[in-house]
N, CA and C atoms as a LAMMPS dump frame, in Angstrom:
ITEM: TIMESTEP
0
ITEM: NUMBER OF ATOMS
549
ITEM: BOX BOUNDS ff ff ff
-5.0000000000000000e+02 5.0000000000000000e+02
-5.0000000000000000e+02 5.0000000000000000e+02
-5.0000000000000000e+02 5.0000000000000000e+02
ITEM: ATOMS id mol type element x y z
1 1 1 N 304.541 -60.473 -62.719
2 1 2 C 304.115 -61.051 -61.585
3 1 3 C 302.973 -62.119 -61.623
4 2 1 N 304.501 -63.775 -61.519
5 2 2 C 303.136 -65.056 -62.049
6 2 3 C 302.537 -65.207 -60.216
7 3 1 N 301.276 -65.967 -61.233
8 3 2 C 300.89 -66.135 -60.136
9 3 3 C 301.214 -68.431 -60.171
10 4 1 N 300.689 -68.541 -58.528
11 4 2 C 300.978 -69.442 -58.085
12 4 3 C 299.891 -70.55 -58.302
13 5 1 N 299.871 -71.686 -58.221
14 5 2 C 298.847 -72.744 -58.894
15 5 3 C 297.531 -72.916 -58.528
16 6 1 N 297.478 -72.716 -57.075
17 6 2 C 296.802 -72.489 -56.141
18 6 3 C 295.528 -71.401 -56.409
19 7 1 N 296.039 -70.069 -57.137
20 7 2 C 296.011 -68.901 -57.148
21 7 3 C 295.009 -68.781 -58.926
22 8 1 N 295.631 -69.44 -59.823
23 8 2 C 295.044 -69.677 -61.15
24 8 3 C 294.224 -70.853 -61.582
25 9 1 N 294.856 -72.064 -60.557
26 9 2 C 293.825 -73.308 -60.949
27 9 3 C 294.495 -73.873 -62.026
28 10 1 N 295.214 -73.984 -62.521
29 10 2 C 296.197 -74.245 -63.444
30 10 3 C 297.587 -75.237 -62.746
31 11 1 N 297.561 -76.656 -63.428
32 11 2 C 298.398 -77.079 -63.09
33 11 3 C 300.31 -76.747 -63.638
34 12 1 N 301.325 -76.471 -62.755
35 12 2 C 302.442 -75.849 -63.234
36 12 3 C 303.259 -76.892 -63.524
37 13 1 N 303.347 -78.162 -62.731
38 13 2 C 303.982 -79.19 -63.725
39 13 3 C 303.476 -79.452 -64.699
40 14 1 N 302.605 -79.367 -65.31
41 14 2 C 302.382 -80.148 -66.76
42 14 3 C 301.972 -78.984 -67.747
43 15 1 N 302.512 -77.868 -67.298
44 15 2 C 301.487 -76.853 -68.228
45 15 3 C 301.068 -76.02 -68.333
46 16 1 N 300.289 -75.98 -67.289
47 16 2 C 298.619 -75.544 -67.343
48 16 3 C 297.737 -75.634 -67.517
49 17 1 N 297.628 -76.847 -66.713
50 17 2 C 296.184 -77.405 -66.862
51 17 3 C 294.876 -76.44 -67.064
52 18 1 N 293.492 -76.355 -67.4
53 18 2 C 293.137 -75.359 -66.69
54 18 3 C 291.913 -75.395 -65.394
55 19 1 N 291.344 -75.067 -64.755
56 19 2 C 290.863 -75.379 -63.747
57 19 3 C 289.436 -76.101 -64.189
58 20 1 N 289.384 -76.484 -63.693
59 20 2 C 287.503 -77.774 -64.245
60 20 3 C 286.549 -76.8 -64.836
61 21 1 N 285.909 -76.834 -65.505
62 21 2 C 285.235 -75.936 -65.706
63 21 3 C 283.857 -75.735 -65.691
64 22 1 N 282.677 -75.101 -65.655
65 22 2 C 282.002 -75.465 -65.334
66 22 3 C 281.351 -74.715 -64.173
67 23 1 N 282.298 -74.075 -63.275
68 23 2 C 281.808 -73.99 -62.125
69 23 3 C 282.078 -74.252 -61.104
70 24 1 N 282.738 -75.387 -61.362
71 24 2 C 283.224 -76.639 -60.04
72 24 3 C 284.305 -75.997 -59.097
73 25 1 N 284.297 -76.066 -58.172
74 25 2 C 285.319 -76.286 -56.757
75 25 3 C 286.937 -76.226 -57.461
76 26 1 N 287.89 -75.516 -57.516
77 26 2 C 289.186 -75.805 -57.711
78 26 3 C 289.607 -76.475 -56.79
79 27 1 N 290.724 -77.341 -57.243
80 27 2 C 291.294 -78.364 -56.069
81 27 3 C 292.284 -77.529 -55.665
82 28 1 N 292.201 -78.237 -53.822
83 28 2 C 293.503 -77.787 -53.139
84 28 3 C 294.325 -78.023 -53.511
85 29 1 N 295.93 -77.286 -52.999
86 29 2 C 297.25 -77.808 -53.506
87 29 3 C 297.443 -79.164 -53.577
88 30 1 N 296.759 -80.091 -52.145
89 30 2 C 296.961 -80.852 -51.723
90 30 3 C 296.391 -82.169 -52.802
91 31 1 N 295.186 -81.456 -52.945
92 31 2 C 294.304 -82.048 -54.367
93 31 3 C 294.93 -82.566 -55.631
94 32 1 N 295.367 -81.449 -55.609
95 32 2 C 296.137 -81.346 -57.178
96 32 3 C 297.419 -82.164 -56.943
97 33 1 N 298.161 -82.306 -55.876
98 33 2 C 299.525 -83.045 -55.66
99 33 3 C 298.698 -84.854 -56.231
100 34 1 N 297.935 -84.269 -55.232
101 34 2 C 297.704 -86.495 -55.272
102 34 3 C 296.797 -86.617 -56.162
103 35 1 N 296.054 -85.975 -57.226
104 35 2 C 295.523 -85.842 -58.641
105 35 3 C 296.782 -86.519 -59.687
106 36 1 N 297.505 -85.624 -59.996
107 36 2 C 298.637 -85.608 -60.744
108 36 3 C 299.763 -87.148 -59.939
109 37 1 N 299.737 -87.26 -58.855
110 37 2 C 300.694 -88.466 -58.486
111 37 3 C 299.867 -89.639 -58.736
112 38 1 N 298.697 -89.765 -59.045
113 38 2 C 297.897 -90.72 -59.128
114 38 3 C 297.91 -91.319 -60.353
115 39 1 N 297.864 -90.076 -61.631
116 39 2 C 297.96 -89.642 -62.524
117 39 3 C 299.079 -90.906 -63.563
118 40 1 N 300.458 -89.966 -62.657
119 40 2 C 301.477 -90.597 -63.202
120 40 3 C 301.469 -92.146 -62.616
121 41 1 N 301.644 -92.318 -62.035
122 41 2 C 301.012 -94.117 -61.378
123 41 3 C 300.464 -94.984 -62.1
124 42 1 N 299.042 -94.388 -62.766
125 42 2 C 298.234 -94.96 -63.708
126 42 3 C 299.578 -94.967 -65.442
127 43 1 N 299.92 -93.853 -65.732
128 43 2 C 301.027 -93.818 -67.19
129 43 3 C 301.803 -94.958 -66.488
130 44 1 N 302.659 -94.659 -65.475
131 44 2 C 303.555 -95.593 -65.243
132 44 3 C 302.995 -97.243 -65.396
133 45 1 N 301.997 -97.616 -65.071
134 45 2 C 301.349 -98.726 -65.092
135 45 3 C 301.677 -99.292 -66.684
136 46 1 N 300.906 -98.263 -67.545
137 46 2 C 300.869 -98.441 -69.338
138 46 3 C 302.053 -98.53 -70.103
139 47 1 N 303.086 -97.873 -69.396
140 47 2 C 303.937 -97.34 -69.966
141 47 3 C 305.219 -98.701 -69.916
142 48 1 N 305.426 -99.198 -68.252
143 48 2 C 305.748 -100.082 -67.974
144 48 3 C 305.712 -101.549 -68.692
145 49 1 N 304.565 -102.203 -68.218
146 49 2 C 303.601 -102.97 -69.325
147 49 3 C 304.323 -103.231 -70.897
148 50 1 N 304.298 -102.135 -71.37
149 50 2 C 305.31 -102.146 -73.041
150 50 3 C 307.015 -102.507 -73.072
151 51 1 N 306.915 -101.221 -72.231
152 51 2 C 308.503 -101.708 -72.131
153 51 3 C 309.125 -102.975 -71.869
154 52 1 N 308.671 -104.06 -70.607
155 52 2 C 309.059 -104.963 -69.888
156 52 3 C 308.366 -106.036 -71.141
157 53 1 N 307.467 -106.081 -71.799
158 53 2 C 307.834 -107.225 -72.966
159 53 3 C 308.342 -106.532 -74.056
160 54 1 N 308.48 -105.692 -73.756
161 54 2 C 309.964 -105.178 -75.258
162 54 3 C 311.445 -105.294 -74.991
163 55 1 N 311.497 -105.581 -73.726
164 55 2 C 313.045 -105.323 -73.291
165 55 3 C 312.386 -107.471 -73.566
166 56 1 N 311.808 -107.909 -72.611
167 56 2 C 312.322 -109.413 -72.609
168 56 3 C 312.223 -110.116 -73.792
169 57 1 N 311.694 -109.372 -75.116
170 57 2 C 311.846 -109.963 -76.189
171 57 3 C 313.144 -109.575 -76.702
172 58 1 N 313.585 -108.769 -76.621
173 58 2 C 315.239 -108.44 -76.991
174 58 3 C 315.859 -109.053 -76.012
175 59 1 N 315.844 -109.486 -74.645
176 59 2 C 316.638 -110.202 -74.062
177 59 3 C 317.325 -111.742 -74.708
178 60 1 N 315.808 -112.102 -75.285
179 60 2 C 315.459 -113.394 -75.772
180 60 3 C 316.377 -113.5 -77.106
181 61 1 N 316.496 -112.671 -78.137
182 61 2 C 316.849 -112.352 -79.754
183 61 3 C 318.82 -112.94 -79.582
184 62 1 N 318.993 -112.13 -78.39
185 62 2 C 320.725 -113.012 -78.393
186 62 3 C 320.816 -114.477 -79.2
187 63 1 N 319.802 -115.221 -78.368
188 63 2 C 320.451 -116.395 -78.298
189 63 3 C 319.487 -116.982 -79.218
190 64 1 N 318.842 -116.588 -80.55
191 64 2 C 318.705 -117.287 -81.694
192 64 3 C 320.009 -117.301 -82.622
193 65 1 N 319.954 -118.347 -83.468
194 65 2 C 320.708 -118.921 -84.472
195 65 3 C 320.534 -118.032 -85.495
196 66 1 N 319.762 -116.892 -85.989
197 66 2 C 320.183 -116.064 -86.877
198 66 3 C 321.086 -114.29 -86.052
199 67 1 N 320.646 -114.171 -85.057
200 67 2 C 321.227 -113.037 -83.99
201 67 3 C 322.742 -113.661 -84.712
202 68 1 N 323.451 -114.998 -84.657
203 68 2 C 325.317 -114.519 -84.155
204 68 3 C 325.528 -114.788 -86.232
205 69 1 N 324.649 -114.45 -87.171
206 69 2 C 324.833 -114.67 -88.623
207 69 3 C 325.149 -113.35 -88.86
208 70 1 N 324.379 -111.98 -87.858
209 70 2 C 324.139 -110.827 -88.262
210 70 3 C 325.611 -110.429 -87.899
211 71 1 N 325.539 -109.532 -89.053
212 71 2 C 327.006 -108.416 -88.962
213 71 3 C 327.351 -107.277 -87.436
214 72 1 N 328.446 -106.774 -87.603
215 72 2 C 329.087 -106.104 -86.849
216 72 3 C 327.948 -105.164 -86.413
217 73 1 N 327.565 -104.615 -87.321
218 73 2 C 326.865 -103.189 -87.579
219 73 3 C 325.764 -103.52 -86.835
220 74 1 N 324.889 -104.959 -87.129
221 74 2 C 324.045 -105.228 -86.86
222 74 3 C 324.178 -105.864 -85.031
223 75 1 N 325.212 -106.172 -84.425
224 75 2 C 325.321 -106.252 -82.992
225 75 3 C 325.313 -105.22 -82.404
226 76 1 N 325.79 -104.626 -82.856
227 76 2 C 326.424 -102.503 -82.266
228 76 3 C 324.891 -102.023 -82.047
229 77 1 N 324.028 -102.164 -83.002
230 77 2 C 322.703 -101.544 -82.946
231 77 3 C 321.764 -102.358 -81.963
232 78 1 N 322.003 -103.607 -82.075
233 78 2 C 321.401 -104.228 -80.647
234 78 3 C 321.844 -103.951 -78.965
235 79 1 N 323.368 -103.837 -79.309
236 79 2 C 323.201 -103.029 -77.602
237 79 3 C 322.949 -101.964 -77.287
238 80 1 N 323.318 -101.231 -78.47
239 80 2 C 322.384 -100.056 -78.24
240 80 3 C 321.275 -99.679 -78.273
241 81 1 N 320.019 -101.254 -78.193
242 81 2 C 318.573 -101.103 -78.459
243 81 3 C 318.725 -101.757 -76.974
244 82 1 N 319.573 -102.672 -76.463
245 82 2 C 319.008 -103.19 -75.174
246 82 3 C 319.725 -102.552 -74.084
247 83 1 N 320.381 -101.691 -74.281
248 83 2 C 321.276 -100.699 -72.893
249 83 3 C 319.81 -99.519 -72.663
250 84 1 N 319.327 -99.208 -73.965
251 84 2 C 318.186 -98.314 -74.008
252 84 3 C 317.075 -98.43 -73.189
253 85 1 N 316.898 -100.032 -74.213
254 85 2 C 315.412 -100.543 -73.067
255 85 3 C 315.924 -100.995 -71.214
256 86 1 N 317.04 -100.932 -71.218
257 86 2 C 317.269 -101.23 -69.849
258 86 3 C 316.425 -100.229 -69.213
259 87 1 N 317.751 -98.673 -69.585
260 87 2 C 317.551 -97.408 -69.07
261 87 3 C 316.074 -96.889 -69.432
262 88 1 N 315.683 -97.144 -70.013
263 88 2 C 314.086 -96.926 -69.807
264 88 3 C 313.582 -98.45 -68.86
265 89 1 N 313.413 -98.993 -68.986
266 89 2 C 312.896 -100.071 -67.985
267 89 3 C 313.065 -98.999 -66.69
268 90 1 N 314.341 -98.749 -65.952
269 90 2 C 314.705 -98.072 -64.641
270 90 3 C 314.022 -96.69 -64.924
271 91 1 N 313.987 -96.064 -65.842
272 91 2 C 313.364 -94.762 -65.663
273 91 3 C 311.808 -94.791 -65.718
274 92 1 N 311.011 -95.876 -66.157
275 92 2 C 309.837 -95.92 -66.148
276 92 3 C 309.152 -96.786 -64.757
277 93 1 N 310.134 -97.589 -64.04
278 93 2 C 310.3 -98.067 -63.136
279 93 3 C 310.366 -97.025 -61.664
280 94 1 N 311.608 -95.848 -62.109
281 94 2 C 311.739 -95.488 -60.628
282 94 3 C 310.946 -94.846 -60.073
283 95 1 N 309.469 -93.684 -60.473
284 95 2 C 308.757 -93.141 -59.732
285 95 3 C 308.126 -94.199 -58.612
286 96 1 N 307.965 -95.749 -59.096
287 96 2 C 307.023 -96.937 -57.818
288 96 3 C 308.779 -97.06 -56.773
289 97 1 N 309.723 -96.807 -57.113
290 97 2 C 310.769 -96.946 -56.207
291 97 3 C 311.055 -95.657 -55.789
292 98 1 N 310.853 -94.938 -56.142
293 98 2 C 310.565 -93.318 -55.16
294 98 3 C 309.676 -93.355 -54.367
295 99 1 N 308.531 -93.688 -54.46
296 99 2 C 307.295 -93.425 -53.564
297 99 3 C 307.449 -94.832 -52.282
298 100 1 N 307.739 -95.98 -53.047
299 100 2 C 308.419 -96.863 -51.862
300 100 3 C 309.191 -96.545 -50.498
301 101 1 N 310.321 -95.172 -51.484
302 101 2 C 310.747 -95.524 -49.812
303 101 3 C 310.812 -93.794 -49.512
304 102 1 N 309.901 -92.912 -50.058
305 102 2 C 310.118 -91.903 -49.486
306 102 3 C 307.876 -91.632 -48.807
307 103 1 N 307.324 -92.679 -49.482
308 103 2 C 306.085 -92.249 -48.842
309 103 3 C 306.061 -92.092 -47.702
310 104 1 N 304.705 -91.587 -47.414
311 104 2 C 305.28 -90.889 -45.55
312 104 3 C 305.862 -89.949 -45.009
313 105 1 N 306.768 -89.958 -46.384
314 105 2 C 307.43 -88.397 -45.575
315 105 3 C 307.318 -86.958 -45.704
316 106 1 N 305.411 -86.951 -46.42
317 106 2 C 305.343 -85.546 -46.808
318 106 3 C 306.555 -84.944 -47.715
319 107 1 N 306.663 -85.447 -49.036
320 107 2 C 307.499 -85.365 -49.842
321 107 3 C 306.675 -85.368 -51.152
322 108 1 N 305.635 -85.36 -51.299
323 108 2 C 304.347 -85.789 -52.399
324 108 3 C 305.22 -84.342 -53.894
325 109 1 N 304.869 -83.327 -53.589
326 109 2 C 305.397 -82.751 -54.685
327 109 3 C 306.752 -82.683 -54.865
328 110 1 N 307.616 -83.221 -54.484
329 110 2 C 308.775 -83.195 -54.981
330 110 3 C 309.123 -84.66 -55.951
331 111 1 N 308.322 -85.827 -55.104
332 111 2 C 307.877 -87.114 -55.641
333 111 3 C 307.153 -87.418 -57.307
334 112 1 N 306.186 -85.847 -56.864
335 112 2 C 305.436 -85.78 -58.527
336 112 3 C 306.341 -84.735 -59.169
337 113 1 N 307.349 -84.347 -59.178
338 113 2 C 308.133 -83.525 -59.83
339 113 3 C 309.285 -84.399 -60.394
340 114 1 N 309.761 -84.851 -59.46
341 114 2 C 310.984 -86.449 -60.152
342 114 3 C 310.285 -87.365 -61.304
343 115 1 N 308.953 -87.636 -60.818
344 115 2 C 308.811 -88.989 -61.456
345 115 3 C 307.82 -88.324 -63.083
346 116 1 N 307.839 -87.414 -62.767
347 116 2 C 307.536 -86.518 -64.404
348 116 3 C 309.004 -86.681 -65.092
349 117 1 N 309.524 -85.591 -64.168
350 117 2 C 310.817 -86.097 -64.935
351 117 3 C 311.615 -87.461 -66.093
352 118 1 N 311.427 -88.54 -64.508
353 118 2 C 311.653 -89.454 -65.197
354 118 3 C 310.898 -90.23 -66.529
355 119 1 N 309.669 -90.114 -65.88
356 119 2 C 308.457 -90.81 -67.044
357 119 3 C 309.161 -90.033 -68.451
358 120 1 N 308.974 -89.006 -68.754
359 120 2 C 309.061 -88.099 -69.705
360 120 3 C 310.756 -88.789 -70.236
361 121 1 N 311.516 -88.954 -69.385
362 121 2 C 312.869 -89.383 -70.044
363 121 3 C 312.976 -90.903 -69.853
364 122 1 N 312.239 -92.067 -69.587
365 122 2 C 311.301 -93.051 -69.779
366 122 3 C 311.342 -93.352 -71.428
367 123 1 N 310.211 -92.393 -71.769
368 123 2 C 309.237 -91.789 -73.011
369 123 3 C 310.291 -92.059 -73.764
370 124 1 N 311.251 -90.866 -73.748
371 124 2 C 312.835 -91.181 -74.991
372 124 3 C 313.311 -92.208 -75.022
373 125 1 N 313.445 -92.878 -74.061
374 125 2 C 314.669 -93.654 -74.037
375 125 3 C 312.996 -95.586 -74.726
376 126 1 N 312.272 -94.788 -74.386
377 126 2 C 311.657 -96.309 -74.837
378 126 3 C 311.729 -96.249 -76.658
379 127 1 N 310.978 -94.543 -76.66
380 127 2 C 311.141 -94.49 -78.406
381 127 3 C 312.544 -94.932 -78.961
382 128 1 N 313.208 -94.896 -78.402
383 128 2 C 315.05 -95.014 -78.968
384 128 3 C 314.824 -96.496 -78.954
385 129 1 N 314.232 -97.375 -77.808
386 129 2 C 314.577 -98.681 -77.879
387 129 3 C 313.31 -99.181 -78.935
388 130 1 N 312.287 -98.365 -79.529
389 130 2 C 311.03 -99.475 -80.487
390 130 3 C 311.926 -98.572 -81.479
391 131 1 N 312.296 -97.941 -81.821
392 131 2 C 313.45 -97.354 -83.197
393 131 3 C 314.033 -98.056 -83.784
394 132 1 N 315.725 -98.881 -82.636
395 132 2 C 316.197 -99.247 -82.793
396 132 3 C 315.822 -101.082 -83.14
397 133 1 N 314.59 -101.524 -82.517
398 133 2 C 314.11 -102.41 -82.482
399 133 3 C 313.542 -102.674 -83.986
400 134 1 N 312.64 -101.599 -84.272
401 134 2 C 312.22 -101.728 -85.636
402 134 3 C 313.214 -101.958 -86.669
403 135 1 N 314.366 -100.926 -86.155
404 135 2 C 315.415 -101.311 -87.153
405 135 3 C 316.021 -102.508 -87.666
406 136 1 N 316.432 -103.006 -86.442
407 136 2 C 317.332 -104.393 -86.341
408 136 3 C 315.988 -105.126 -87.397
409 137 1 N 314.74 -105.04 -87.18
410 137 2 C 313.826 -106.221 -87.651
411 137 3 C 313.772 -105.699 -89.129
412 138 1 N 313.299 -104.82 -89.127
413 138 2 C 313.594 -104.508 -90.812
414 138 3 C 314.999 -104.436 -91.654
415 139 1 N 315.99 -104.136 -90.858
416 139 2 C 317.571 -104.314 -91.704
417 139 3 C 317.709 -105.967 -91.999
418 140 1 N 317.006 -106.766 -91.752
419 140 2 C 317.075 -107.829 -91.982
420 140 3 C 315.882 -108.309 -93.054
421 141 1 N 314.728 -107.848 -92.929
422 141 2 C 313.541 -108.443 -93.774
423 141 3 C 313.493 -107.221 -94.944
424 142 1 N 314.205 -105.867 -94.461
425 142 2 C 313.814 -105.119 -96.188
426 142 3 C 315.253 -104.499 -95.812
427 143 1 N 315.916 -104.923 -96.484
428 143 2 C 317.367 -104.444 -96.448
429 143 3 C 317.722 -102.996 -97.472
430 144 1 N 318.73 -102.49 -96.846
431 144 2 C 318.772 -101.261 -97.436
432 144 3 C 317.788 -99.696 -97.191
433 145 1 N 318.159 -98.864 -97.868
434 145 2 C 317.398 -97.768 -97.715
435 145 3 C 316.031 -97.399 -97.203
436 146 1 N 315.221 -98.83 -97.766
437 146 2 C 313.61 -98.81 -97.301
438 146 3 C 313.323 -99.192 -95.708
439 147 1 N 314.423 -99.957 -95.466
440 147 2 C 314.375 -100.055 -94.104
441 147 3 C 314.538 -98.548 -92.892
442 148 1 N 316.149 -98.163 -93.39
443 148 2 C 315.785 -96.48 -92.949
444 148 3 C 315.036 -95.836 -93.203
445 149 1 N 314.398 -95.76 -94.27
446 149 2 C 313.432 -94.446 -94.378
447 149 3 C 311.717 -95.112 -93.481
448 150 1 N 312.082 -96.358 -93.446
449 150 2 C 310.463 -96.788 -92.761
450 150 3 C 310.456 -96.332 -91.246
451 151 1 N 311.858 -96.847 -90.916
452 151 2 C 312.323 -96.409 -89.465
453 151 3 C 312.659 -95.078 -89.348
454 152 1 N 312.615 -94.385 -90.319
455 152 2 C 312.739 -92.888 -89.852
456 152 3 C 311.381 -92.292 -89.976
457 153 1 N 310.472 -92.632 -91.011
458 153 2 C 309.008 -92.322 -90.729
459 153 3 C 308.448 -92.554 -89.133
460 154 1 N 308.324 -93.493 -88.835
461 154 2 C 307.845 -94.191 -87.5
462 154 3 C 308.441 -93.613 -86.245
463 155 1 N 309.869 -92.666 -86.386
464 155 2 C 310.1 -92.205 -85.133
465 155 3 C 309.703 -91.388 -85.738
466 156 1 N 309.632 -90.033 -86.877
467 156 2 C 309.003 -89.103 -87.426
468 156 3 C 307.337 -89.549 -86.005
469 157 1 N 307.113 -90.264 -86.357
470 157 2 C 305.608 -90.584 -86.091
471 157 3 C 305.674 -89.984 -84.543
472 158 1 N 306.763 -91.037 -83.931
473 158 2 C 307.006 -90.691 -82.703
474 158 3 C 307.114 -89.434 -81.972
475 159 1 N 308.033 -88.803 -82.907
476 159 2 C 308.452 -87.129 -82.209
477 159 3 C 307.497 -86.078 -82.477
478 160 1 N 306.53 -86.759 -83.397
479 160 2 C 305.379 -85.733 -83.723
480 160 3 C 304.109 -86.23 -82.528
481 161 1 N 304.306 -87.39 -82.66
482 161 2 C 302.624 -87.423 -81.195
483 161 3 C 303.142 -87.621 -80.037
484 162 1 N 304.361 -88.191 -79.916
485 162 2 C 304.332 -88.329 -78.168
486 162 3 C 305.145 -86.697 -77.778
487 163 1 N 305.553 -85.953 -78.507
488 163 2 C 306.355 -84.494 -78.095
489 163 3 C 306.073 -83.203 -78.738
490 164 1 N 305.545 -83.437 -80.347
491 164 2 C 305.325 -82.182 -80.621
492 164 3 C 303.989 -81.511 -80.518
493 165 1 N 303.011 -82.72 -80.841
494 165 2 C 301.848 -82.779 -80.364
495 165 3 C 300.958 -82.119 -78.821
496 166 1 N 301.929 -82.736 -77.892
497 166 2 C 301.225 -82.082 -76.392
498 166 3 C 301.902 -80.713 -76.532
499 167 1 N 303.582 -80.612 -76.532
500 167 2 C 304.104 -79.707 -76.554
501 167 3 C 303.079 -78.268 -77.048
502 168 1 N 302.398 -78.731 -78.427
503 168 2 C 301.623 -77.58 -79.002
504 168 3 C 300.316 -77.642 -78.374
505 169 1 N 299.797 -78.54 -78
506 169 2 C 299.089 -78.279 -76.928
507 169 3 C 298.927 -77.565 -75.679
508 170 1 N 300.341 -77.777 -74.926
509 170 2 C 300.433 -77.386 -73.924
510 170 3 C 300.805 -75.291 -74.241
511 171 1 N 301.017 -75.725 -75.418
512 171 2 C 301.619 -73.641 -75.764
513 171 3 C 300.3 -73.298 -75.578
514 172 1 N 299.294 -73.995 -76.515
515 172 2 C 297.897 -72.943 -76.626
516 172 3 C 297.044 -73.315 -75.959
517 173 1 N 297.265 -74.544 -75.161
518 173 2 C 296.817 -73.854 -73.261
519 173 3 C 296.77 -72.822 -72.827
520 174 1 N 298.205 -72.286 -72.671
521 174 2 C 298.839 -71.396 -72.349
522 174 3 C 298.418 -70.156 -72.706
523 175 1 N 298.547 -69.844 -73.929
524 175 2 C 298.04 -69.123 -75.14
525 175 3 C 296.809 -68.656 -74.597
526 176 1 N 295.631 -69.188 -74.245
527 176 2 C 294.47 -69.215 -74.194
528 176 3 C 293.968 -68.856 -73.154
529 177 1 N 295.314 -69.483 -71.816
530 177 2 C 294.481 -68.743 -70.759
531 177 3 C 294.857 -67.648 -70.418
532 178 1 N 296.549 -66.981 -71.192
533 178 2 C 296.807 -65.471 -71.081
534 178 3 C 295.981 -64.823 -71.282
535 179 1 N 295.253 -65.551 -72.774
536 179 2 C 293.718 -64.503 -73.065
537 179 3 C 292.958 -64.558 -72.514
538 180 1 N 292.585 -65.289 -71.761
539 180 2 C 291.27 -65.478 -70.411
540 180 3 C 291.645 -64.307 -69.621
541 181 1 N 292.971 -64.638 -68.949
542 181 2 C 293.521 -63.559 -67.684
543 181 3 C 293.601 -62.202 -68.151
544 182 1 N 293.701 -62.293 -69.611
545 182 2 C 293.846 -60.211 -69.836
546 182 3 C 292.666 -59.361 -69.942
547 183 1 N 291.501 -60.845 -70.429
548 183 2 C 290.188 -60.646 -70.467
549 183 3 C 289.569 -60.061 -69.379
């Protein structure tokens, strides 16, 4: 039988954060959802800044003299990069719009869940945008296999640090909590 967040003191939407250590009083469900919402908004601010700067840079590239000398392949990569950057921008700014439209509607639980999913999607799109941007730059500066290997290594690092590490930490925390619950 699965226990609720209130019973376990763990955040179900974030994969099971443990209750505060040291005998502190556990959060109420309302306090938890408010904390999670505030965390999402703070994370959104950080991600939005990066994606907006990158997107602004990408928009200016098409108006440089060198851009017109690039081949069809580079133009296709550029289009993919700009579209994924626009989609990342939309995903990372969407929680703010959702909050504006739904504020006061007593839907914070739903807003937190949707914002969480949009942030994960936006971060994936941002990783694609960064990878494609890096490829465009390195493809011009370091032609050939070297550019592909460098981009592959950077994208592997993104996958490990942005996705594999958090998922591993989540799994480890869940196992530790299960061991504590069974003790």
